[in-house]
C-alpha positions as CSV (number, residue, x, y, z in Angstrom):
1,M,-16.0,-16.7,-18.4
2,R,-13.2,-17.4,-16.2
3,E,-14.0,-14.2,-14.0
4,L,-17.8,-14.8,-13.9
5,A,-17.0,-18.8,-13.0
6,L,-14.6,-17.4,-9.8
7,S,-18.3,-15.2,-9.6
8,M,-20.6,-18.3,-8.7
9,F,-17.7,-19.8,-7.2
10,L,-17.3,-17.5,-4.4
11,L,-20.6,-16.8,-4.3
12,F,-21.3,-20.9,-3.4
13,F,-18.7,-20.7,-1.0
14,V,-20.3,-17.9,1.0
15,F,-23.2,-19.6,0.9
16,N,-22.4,-22.7,2.0
17,C,-20.4,-21.1,5.2
18,V,-22.8,-18.7,6.4
19,S,-24.9,-22.1,9.1
20,S,-20.7,-22.3,10.6
21,V,-20.3,-18.2,11.9
22,P,-20.5,-17.4,14.8
23,T,-22.5,-15.2,16.1
24,K,-21.9,-11.7,16.8
25,E,-23.0,-12.0,20.9
26,Q,-21.4,-15.4,20.9
27,F,-17.6,-13.7,20.1
28,Q,-18.7,-10.4,22.3
29,S,-19.1,-13.4,25.0
30,C,-16.2,-14.5,25.0
31,L,-14.1,-10.4,24.4
32,A,-16.3,-10.6,28.5
33,T,-15.6,-14.6,29.6
34,N,-13.7,-14.8,32.4
35,K,-11.8,-17.7,31.4
36,I,-9.5,-17.3,28.6
37,F,-8.8,-13.3,30.9
38,K,-10.0,-11.0,32.4
39,L,-12.4,-7.9,31.2
40,P,-11.8,-4.7,32.4
41,R,-14.5,-3.8,34.4
42,N,-15.7,-0.8,32.8
43,L,-16.0,-2.8,29.5
44,T,-18.3,-5.5,30.9
45,N,-21.2,-4.1,30.3
46,H,-21.1,-2.5,27.6
47,T,-23.7,-2.2,24.2
48,P,-23.1,-3.0,20.7
49,D,-23.7,1.1,20.1
50,S,-19.6,0.9,21.9
51,Q,-16.9,3.2,20.2
52,I,-14.8,-0.5,21.5
53,F,-17.1,-3.0,19.9
54,T,-18.7,-1.8,16.5
55,D,-21.4,-3.9,14.3
56,F,-20.9,-3.8,11.1
57,S,-24.4,-3.5,9.8
58,E,-25.5,-4.7,6.3
59,S,-25.1,-1.3,5.0
60,S,-21.6,-0.3,5.7
61,S,-19.0,0.3,4.5
62,P,-15.3,-0.1,6.9
63,N,-14.2,3.9,6.6
64,S,-11.4,3.3,3.9
65,S,-9.8,5.3,1.8
66,F,-9.5,2.7,-1.2
67,L,-11.8,0.8,-1.4
68,N,-12.2,-2.5,-4.3
69,L,-15.6,-3.4,-4.3
70,N,-14.7,-6.2,-6.7
71,F,-14.4,-9.0,-4.2
72,T,-16.9,-10.7,-2.7
73,S,-16.4,-11.5,0.9
74,L,-18.4,-12.5,4.0
75,K,-19.7,-9.9,6.2
76,P,-17.3,-9.2,9.3
77,I,-18.8,-10.7,12.2
78,L,-17.6,-7.5,14.1
79,T,-15.5,-4.6,13.6
80,L,-14.1,-4.0,16.5
81,K,-12.2,-0.5,17.1
82,P,-9.8,-1.2,20.1
83,K,-8.5,1.8,22.4
84,S,-6.2,-0.3,23.8
85,E,-3.4,-3.5,23.5
86,S,-5.4,-5.5,25.8
87,E,-8.3,-4.9,23.7
88,I,-6.3,-6.5,20.8
89,K,-5.2,-9.4,22.2
90,R,-9.1,-10.1,23.6
91,S,-10.1,-9.9,20.2
92,I,-6.9,-12.2,18.9
93,L,-6.9,-15.5,21.7
94,C,-11.4,-15.1,20.8
95,S,-11.1,-15.6,17.3
96,K,-9.3,-18.5,18.1
97,K,-10.9,-19.9,20.2
98,L,-14.0,-20.0,18.0
99,G,-12.1,-20.7,15.2
100,V,-12.6,-17.1,13.1
101,Q,-9.9,-14.8,11.4
102,V,-8.9,-11.1,12.3
103,R,-8.1,-8.1,9.4
104,T,-6.1,-5.8,10.9
105,M,-7.0,-2.2,9.3
106,S,-5.1,0.8,9.5
107,G,-6.3,2.7,6.7
108,G,-7.7,0.2,4.0
109,H,-5.9,0.8,1.0
110,D,-5.9,-2.8,0.5
111,Y,-6.2,-2.9,-3.7
112,E,-7.8,-6.3,-3.0
113,G,-9.3,-5.4,-0.2
114,L,-7.7,-8.0,2.5
115,S,-7.8,-5.3,5.5
116,Y,-10.9,-6.2,5.4
117,L,-12.8,-8.8,3.8
118,S,-12.4,-12.2,3.9
119,L,-13.5,-15.5,2.1
120,S,-13.7,-17.3,5.8
121,P,-14.8,-15.9,9.0
122,F,-13.8,-12.9,10.2
123,I,-13.6,-9.5,12.7
124,I,-12.8,-6.7,11.5
125,V,-9.8,-5.2,14.2
126,D,-10.3,-1.2,13.2
127,L,-6.8,0.5,14.9
128,V,-8.6,3.9,13.7
129,N,-8.1,4.8,17.6
130,L,-4.2,3.4,18.7
131,R,-2.8,6.3,16.1
132,S,-1.0,8.5,18.5
133,I,2.2,10.0,17.1
134,N,5.7,11.5,19.5
135,I,8.2,13.4,17.4
136,N,11.3,12.9,19.1
137,L,14.4,15.8,17.4
138,T,17.3,14.2,19.7
139,D,17.0,11.2,18.0
140,E,15.2,12.4,15.4
141,T,12.6,9.2,14.8
142,A,9.2,9.1,15.5
143,L,6.7,6.4,17.6
144,V,3.8,6.1,15.8
145,Q,1.0,3.5,16.0
146,S,0.3,1.7,13.2
147,G,-3.6,3.2,12.9
148,A,-2.1,6.7,12.2
149,T,-2.6,8.0,8.4
150,L,1.0,9.3,6.6
151,G,-1.0,12.6,7.0
152,E,-1.3,12.7,10.1
153,L,2.4,11.9,10.8
154,Y,3.4,14.3,7.9
155,Y,1.0,16.9,10.3
156,K,3.0,16.5,13.3
157,I,6.1,16.1,12.1
158,A,5.5,19.2,9.9
159,K,4.2,21.2,13.6
160,T,7.8,20.5,15.3
161,S,10.5,20.9,12.5
162,K,11.3,22.5,9.3
163,V,13.7,20.0,8.6
164,H,12.0,17.1,8.9
165,A,10.0,14.7,6.9
166,F,9.1,11.1,6.4
167,S,10.1,9.2,3.3
168,A,6.8,7.1,2.6
169,G,3.9,7.9,0.4
170,I,1.7,10.7,-1.4
171,C,-1.5,9.9,0.0
172,P,-2.4,11.2,3.0
173,S,-5.2,8.8,4.5
174,V,-3.1,5.7,3.6
175,G,-2.4,3.8,7.5
176,V,0.3,3.7,8.6
177,G,0.3,0.6,8.8
178,G,0.6,-1.3,5.8
179,H,2.2,1.1,3.9
180,I,5.6,0.7,5.6
181,S,4.7,-3.8,6.3
182,G,4.2,-3.2,2.0
183,G,7.9,-1.4,1.5
184,G,6.5,1.9,1.3
185,F,7.1,4.0,-2.2
186,G,7.1,7.8,-1.7
187,T,9.1,11.6,-3.1
188,L,11.4,10.8,-1.1
189,M,12.6,6.9,-1.5
190,R,15.7,7.7,-4.3
191,K,17.4,10.3,-1.1
192,H,16.7,8.3,2.1
193,G,15.0,4.7,1.0
194,L,11.9,3.3,1.0
195,A,9.1,3.8,4.2
196,S,10.4,0.4,5.2
197,D,13.9,1.1,5.1
198,N,13.6,3.5,8.1
199,V,11.8,1.6,10.8
200,V,14.7,1.1,13.5
201,D,11.8,-0.7,15.9
202,A,8.2,-2.6,16.5
203,R,5.9,-3.1,18.9
204,V,4.2,-6.3,17.4
205,M,1.7,-8.9,19.2
206,D,1.8,-12.5,18.1
207,V,-0.6,-15.8,17.3
208,N,-0.5,-15.7,21.7
209,G,-0.8,-12.5,22.5
210,I,3.0,-12.1,23.6
211,T,3.7,-9.1,22.5
212,R,7.1,-8.2,20.8
213,D,9.9,-5.3,20.1
214,R,12.8,-5.5,17.4
215,R,15.0,-7.2,21.4
216,R,12.3,-10.0,21.9
217,M,11.3,-10.4,18.5
218,G,14.6,-10.8,17.3
219,E,16.0,-10.4,13.9
220,D,14.2,-12.4,11.5
221,L,10.5,-11.4,12.6
222,F,12.0,-8.0,12.9
223,W,13.4,-8.6,9.3
224,A,10.0,-9.5,8.1
225,L,8.2,-7.2,9.3
226,R,9.9,-4.5,7.0
227,G,8.2,-4.8,3.8
228,G,7.0,-8.7,4.1
229,G,3.4,-8.1,4.5
230,A,3.1,-7.8,8.5
231,A,-0.7,-9.3,8.2
232,S,1.2,-12.9,8.0
233,F,3.5,-12.3,11.0
234,G,1.4,-10.8,13.3
235,V,-0.5,-7.0,14.3
236,V,1.6,-4.2,14.2
237,L,1.4,-2.1,17.3
238,S,4.0,0.7,16.4
239,W,6.7,1.6,13.9
240,K,9.2,3.8,15.8
241,V,10.8,5.3,12.5
242,K,13.6,6.9,11.0
243,L,13.0,10.8,10.3
244,A,15.0,12.7,6.9
245,R,16.6,15.6,7.4
246,V,15.2,17.8,4.6
247,P,15.9,21.6,3.3
248,E,13.5,24.4,4.5
249,K,12.7,25.2,0.9
250,V,12.1,22.5,-2.1
251,T,11.3,22.6,-5.7
252,C,8.2,21.2,-7.7
253,F,6.2,21.8,-10.5
254,I,4.4,19.5,-12.9
255,S,4.9,19.1,-16.9
256,Q,2.2,17.6,-18.6
257,H,1.8,16.8,-22.6
258,T,-0.7,15.7,-25.2
259,M,1.2,12.2,-26.5
260,G,2.3,11.8,-29.7
261,P,5.5,10.6,-31.9
262,N,7.0,13.6,-29.8
263,M,5.9,12.8,-25.8
264,N,6.7,9.2,-26.9
265,K,10.6,10.4,-27.3
266,I,10.3,11.9,-24.6
267,V,9.2,9.2,-22.3
268,H,11.3,7.1,-23.4
269,R,14.1,10.0,-22.4
270,W,12.8,9.9,-19.2
271,Q,13.1,5.6,-18.8
272,S,16.8,6.5,-18.4
273,I,16.9,9.2,-16.8
274,G,14.5,9.1,-13.7
275,S,16.5,6.6,-12.0
276,E,19.9,7.5,-12.5
277,V,19.3,11.0,-12.1
278,D,20.7,13.6,-8.9
279,E,18.9,11.4,-6.0
280,D,17.6,15.1,-4.4
281,L,15.4,14.7,-7.4
282,F,11.9,12.3,-8.0
283,M,10.4,12.9,-11.6
284,R,7.9,10.1,-12.1
285,V,5.4,10.0,-15.0
286,I,1.6,9.7,-15.2
287,I,-0.4,9.0,-18.1
288,D,-4.1,9.0,-18.3
289,N,-6.6,10.2,-19.6
290,G,-8.5,14.1,-21.0
291,Q,-10.4,15.4,-22.6
292,E,-10.1,18.5,-25.5
293,G,-13.1,19.5,-26.2
294,N,-15.2,16.2,-27.2
295,Q,-12.7,14.9,-28.2
296,R,-10.2,11.8,-25.4
297,I,-6.8,12.2,-25.8
298,V,-3.8,10.5,-23.8
299,K,-1.6,12.9,-21.3
300,S,1.6,12.5,-19.5
301,T,2.5,14.2,-16.6
302,F,5.6,15.4,-14.9
303,Q,5.6,15.4,-11.7
304,T,8.5,16.2,-9.8
305,L,10.4,17.3,-6.2
306,F,13.3,18.5,-5.9
307,L,15.3,18.9,-3.0
308,G,17.1,21.7,-3.4
309,G,16.3,25.8,-5.1
310,I,15.3,26.8,-8.3
311,D,19.0,28.1,-9.3
312,R,20.2,24.4,-8.8
313,L,16.5,22.2,-10.7
314,I,17.5,24.2,-13.1
315,P,21.1,23.7,-14.9
316,L,20.6,19.9,-13.4
317,L,17.3,18.8,-15.9
318,N,18.8,21.2,-18.5
319,Q,22.1,19.2,-18.5
320,K,20.3,15.7,-18.1
321,F,17.1,16.4,-19.4
322,P,16.9,19.0,-21.8
323,E,14.1,17.8,-23.6
324,L,12.1,18.3,-21.7
325,G,12.8,22.0,-21.8
326,L,12.0,23.1,-18.1
327,R,12.0,27.0,-17.2
328,S,12.4,28.7,-13.9
329,Q,8.5,30.7,-14.3
330,D,7.5,26.1,-14.3
331,C,8.7,25.9,-11.0
332,K,7.5,26.1,-6.8
333,E,9.8,26.5,-4.5
334,M,7.7,25.9,-1.5
335,S,8.2,23.6,1.9
336,W,8.0,20.2,2.3
337,I,5.2,19.9,3.7
338,E,3.5,22.4,1.1
339,S,5.0,19.5,-1.3
340,I,2.6,16.5,-0.5
341,M,-0.4,19.2,-0.8
342,F,1.1,19.9,-4.6
343,F,1.3,16.0,-5.0
344,N,-2.1,15.9,-4.3
345,W,-3.4,18.8,-6.2
346,R,-4.9,20.5,-2.3
347,S,-1.2,23.5,-2.9
348,G,-3.2,26.4,-1.0
349,Q,-5.7,25.0,0.9
350,P,-4.6,24.9,5.1
351,L,-2.1,21.9,6.2
352,E,-5.1,20.3,8.1
353,I,-6.8,18.7,5.5
354,L,-3.9,16.1,6.0
355,L,-5.5,15.2,9.4
356,N,-8.9,14.2,7.3
357,R,-9.5,10.7,7.4
358,E,-13.0,10.7,5.0
359,L,-10.7,12.0,2.5
360,R,-11.0,9.3,-0.4
361,F,-10.5,8.8,-4.0
362,E,-14.7,8.4,-5.7
363,D,-16.1,5.0,-5.0
364,Q,-15.5,2.7,-7.5
365,Y,-14.6,-0.8,-9.0
366,F,-11.3,-1.0,-9.5
367,K,-8.7,-3.4,-10.8
368,A,-4.4,-2.7,-10.2
369,K,-1.3,-4.9,-11.6
370,S,2.2,-4.1,-11.7
371,D,5.9,-3.9,-12.7
372,F,8.8,-3.4,-13.0
373,V,11.7,-2.2,-15.6
374,Q,15.3,-2.8,-15.6
375,T,15.7,-2.0,-19.4
376,P,14.5,1.0,-21.6
377,V,10.1,0.1,-23.2
378,P,10.8,0.9,-27.2
379,E,9.0,4.2,-28.6
380,H,6.4,1.7,-29.4
381,V,5.4,0.0,-26.5
382,F,4.1,3.9,-26.0
383,E,2.3,4.5,-28.7
384,E,0.8,1.3,-28.2
385,V,-0.3,2.6,-25.1
386,T,-1.8,5.7,-26.0
387,K,-4.1,3.7,-28.9
388,R,-5.4,1.1,-26.0
389,F,-5.9,4.1,-23.2
390,L,-8.2,6.0,-26.1
391,E,-11.0,3.0,-25.6
392,K,-11.0,3.3,-21.3
393,E,-12.5,6.1,-19.8
394,T,-10.7,6.1,-16.6
395,P,-7.4,4.7,-17.6
396,L,-3.7,4.9,-15.5
397,M,-0.5,4.7,-15.8
398,I,2.2,5.8,-12.9
399,L,6.1,4.9,-13.6
400,E,8.1,5.7,-10.4
401,P,11.9,6.1,-10.8
402,L,14.3,4.1,-8.6
403,G,17.8,4.3,-8.1
404,G,19.3,6.2,-5.7
405,K,19.5,5.5,-2.1
406,I,17.2,1.8,-2.9
407,N,19.8,0.9,-4.5
408,Q,22.9,1.2,-1.7
409,V,21.1,-1.4,0.0
410,S,21.1,-5.2,-0.8
411,E,18.2,-7.3,-1.9
412,T,18.2,-9.4,1.0
413,A,18.4,-7.0,3.6
414,S,14.1,-7.0,3.3
415,P,12.4,-8.3,2.4
416,Y,11.3,-6.4,-0.8
417,P,13.7,-7.1,-3.4
418,H,12.9,-5.0,-6.6
419,R,16.4,-2.5,-6.0
420,R,19.6,-2.7,-8.4
421,G,19.2,-2.8,-11.6
422,N,15.1,-1.3,-11.7
423,L,14.8,1.7,-13.3
424,Y,11.3,2.3,-12.1
425,N,8.0,0.7,-11.5
426,V,4.8,0.7,-13.5
427,Q,1.0,0.5,-11.8
428,Y,-1.2,0.4,-13.7
429,M,-4.9,1.1,-13.0
430,V,-8.7,1.2,-15.2
431,K,-11.7,1.9,-12.9
432,W,-15.6,2.1,-13.6
433,K,-18.7,3.0,-11.6
434,V,-21.0,-0.1,-13.3
435,N,-21.8,-2.1,-10.4
436,E,-22.7,-5.6,-13.1
437,V,-20.6,-8.0,-13.8
438,E,-20.4,-7.9,-17.3
439,E,-19.0,-5.0,-17.2
440,M,-16.4,-5.3,-14.3
441,N,-15.2,-8.6,-16.8
442,K,-14.4,-6.2,-19.7
443,H,-12.8,-4.0,-17.5
444,V,-11.0,-6.4,-16.0
445,R,-9.7,-8.7,-19.5
446,W,-9.0,-5.1,-20.5
447,M,-6.2,-5.1,-17.6
448,R,-5.4,-8.1,-17.7
449,S,-4.3,-7.3,-21.9
450,L,-3.0,-4.4,-21.3
451,H,0.0,-6.3,-18.6
452,D,-0.1,-9.7,-21.4
453,Y,0.9,-6.9,-23.4
454,M,3.9,-5.1,-20.9
455,T,5.3,-9.3,-20.9
456,P,8.2,-8.9,-23.3
457,Y,9.7,-4.8,-22.1
458,V,9.3,-5.9,-17.7
459,S,11.4,-8.5,-15.4
460,K,11.5,-11.3,-16.1
461,S,12.5,-14.9,-14.0
462,P,10.2,-13.6,-12.0
463,R,8.1,-10.7,-13.4
464,G,7.9,-9.3,-10.5
465,A,5.4,-7.3,-8.7
466,Y,5.1,-4.5,-5.8
467,L,3.1,-5.8,-2.4
468,N,1.5,-2.4,-1.9
469,Y,-0.6,-3.1,-5.2
470,R,-1.2,-6.4,-4.2
471,D,-2.8,-8.1,-7.7
472,L,-4.9,-11.7,-6.7
473,D,-4.3,-12.7,-10.8
474,L,-0.8,-14.3,-9.5
475,G,-2.1,-16.6,-7.1
476,T,-4.2,-16.9,-4.2
477,T,-3.5,-19.3,-1.1
478,K,-5.9,-22.2,-0.6
479,G,-6.8,-21.6,2.9
480,I,-5.0,-23.1,6.6
481,N,-3.4,-26.1,4.5
482,T,-1.6,-23.3,2.0
483,T,1.7,-24.6,0.8
484,F,4.6,-23.0,0.4
485,E,4.8,-24.4,-3.2
486,D,1.4,-23.2,-3.8
487,A,2.2,-20.0,-3.1
488,R,5.1,-19.9,-4.6
489,K,4.6,-17.7,-8.0
490,W,3.4,-15.0,-6.2
491,G,5.4,-14.8,-3.5
492,E,8.8,-15.1,-5.4
493,A,6.6,-12.2,-7.6
494,Y,7.0,-9.8,-5.0
495,F,9.9,-11.3,-2.6
496,K,11.9,-13.0,-4.9
497,G,14.2,-14.6,-3.4
498,N,13.9,-13.7,0.3
499,F,9.9,-15.4,-0.1
500,K,11.3,-18.4,1.6
501,R,13.4,-16.8,4.2
502,L,9.2,-15.3,4.8
503,G,8.4,-19.0,5.3
504,L,11.1,-19.7,7.6
505,V,10.1,-17.1,9.7
506,K,6.3,-17.5,9.5
507,G,6.6,-21.1,11.2
508,K,8.2,-19.4,14.0
509,I,6.0,-16.9,14.6
510,D,2.4,-18.6,13.4
511,P,3.2,-22.8,12.8
512,T,-0.8,-22.6,12.9
513,N,-1.4,-20.6,9.8
514,F,-3.9,-18.8,12.3
515,F,-2.5,-15.3,10.3
516,R,-3.5,-15.7,7.2
517,N,-5.3,-14.0,3.8
518,E,-6.4,-15.0,0.1
519,Q,-2.9,-14.0,-0.4
520,S,-0.3,-14.6,3.0
521,I,3.1,-16.3,3.8
522,P,2.3,-19.8,4.4
523,P,5.0,-21.6,6.9
524,L,7.9,-23.0,5.8
525,F,9.7,-26.0,8.6
């Protein structure tokens, strides 16, 4: 009943707030007025169909790649697709004047939809038109506007160099802006660190429309943006990131097996290997459902990238992980950019598919959670997971190894704290298709039950969670007056002891808490 009660409350809240929402015309009038700032001449007579100010119709949805359809939200007053930074400034200043929230969207993969949904009157600033990418091989960096996707960045790198990459996620339609600001897991992280570990500069626009680079913003704010959730502090316009050196040829393999007593032992053994083995090796485990005839089965898939050739990989795994029984014919050498296609099950397709921003998961309702594991969980846990997975059509667990370069960075060096002492991260997910309250409640209860079951086997005091797998079950803000103590439970799950420093940074850069959402950093003074 808790889920239904929450849904009814949200509907009541939305219904009673609609009358106070500024109109689209009021907002457009503010954008055009000279009283606050001068609108460029070519925008003074814009039409509703303009690419700059795009209507958000009742039937449409944001151009995002991963929609959480569970969230009850007001509709945005306007979706803006600015083509210049000055237009973003006008959007911020008008939002302040009219008492409207700002949601900044770069890719739309926010698991709880906080980049495009809100319980308060809001606009969406969609950065889709601000996605330029400049590669500088002299200093091995890339300057990337926040509206670019990972696929666009990877494509540009691959077309410029055969021996450079960027350490970030594998899903090409994820927006660079949100991904980096939440940390940024990926197949290169054990060798080169998280995406946020490789940021060398950034440009951010604050609540007053002032743009600052690293030198002007100061090291505290620069620290906060790299893994602390940039949407709490302003609008990050661009990132300057350090590129990684990779071999011309890397090796990948997929090894898939049905879960059972033998595979339980192998997955259990992986826990002691994944984070400790050579940092050139990234080997994750995916547990999900499959079908054999009319019978549902649970399977585990070892999906691997090795920064080297088959001749190095086979002896390494035969020594460290002989239980897997890897053979040379199971492996394939390829370029790094081809490994991105491989991990997306798109081997052999043209690289231009990375530029397709429409690529997305099926529109489904879903609930996700995360954990960090610090000691290997017992074998019987995987037996229980298998039993639970047989109850569902589309459950998923992804176990991603940590260690390597991640451990070499202090947990206070950036907001992301889950470093030394953590073996791997777990992402849990369940999906469904039927748009009914009872159907939603059933699946959400199942997910919460699985998460509760895992409690004795994962990190504690606090139980960790990964910001880029956002989970509103951890707690939500109470609007503009949310206190640091109100937010401590979920804040420390994501950031541990770094949460206090994030609050202090927020208190300096945005003391009125203008940039906020249902799970944002509150100001601390």
